[in-house]
N, C-alpha and C positions, 0 to 999 in steps of 0.2 A: 824321439826326434822333435816333437813339439816343444820339448823343454829347451833343446839347443836353439830352436828358432825363436823362442821367447827371450832367450839371452841375447840373441842377435838384434831384436827389435826393442828391447827394454828402454832404449834411449828415447823412443817415440811415445813411451807410456801406454803401450798396447801389450796385451797379453792374450794369447789364444788359449781357450779353455781345454784342459786335458781331460778326457772322458774315457769310460770303458768301452763304449761303442761309438761309431762315427757314421753319420749319414753322408751319402755322397755329395749332397749339396753343401753341407758344412765344410767338408774338406775342399771343395771347389772355391768356396767363399775364402778359406784361409789361404789357399794358394793365390788368389787374386790379390788379397790384402798384402801378402808377403812380397809379391812382385812389386806393388805400389811403393811399399815401405822401404824396401831394400833397393830399388832402382834397378832391379834385375830385368833384363829384356830377353824373354825367351827365344825371340827371333834371332838373336845374335850368339846363342848359346854354342858352346864348343861341343863337338860330337866326336865320337871315335876314341880309340884307345890311344894312349901315350900323350894325351894333352892334359894339362893341369886345369882341372875344374875349379871354379870358386865354391865356397862353402854354400852360397846362395843357390848356385846351380845344383849342386848335390841335394840340398833341401828340396828344390822345385822338382828335380828328377824323381826323387823318392816319393813325393806327394803325388806326382803323376802316375807312378806305378801303383800306388795304393788305390788311387781312384779308379784306374784302369781294372784292377783285380776286383774291386768291390762291384763295379758294373758288370763284368763277367759273372760273378757269383750271383747277382740278382737276375740276370738273363737266365742263367741255368735254373735258379729256383723257380722262376716264373714258368719256364718250360716244363719242369717237373710237375707243376700243379695242374697243367692242362690236361 
């Protein structure tokens, strides 16, 4: 997905680093930068089925899903160590 995002923002001479593992903070930074570069406004995003979402919204939503999942895994891991 980051490869697709890099293609979208290539005109801004910005490229997100593709890694084996990602920190939550790094993904949040990518998401913030992507919103600024693409001019996507999460507050006006289309929700629900049957609506045509832009590619920017699809990327934003997928990143949000990844971040949420990573946070859940980290919480679970911390709880297991207690």
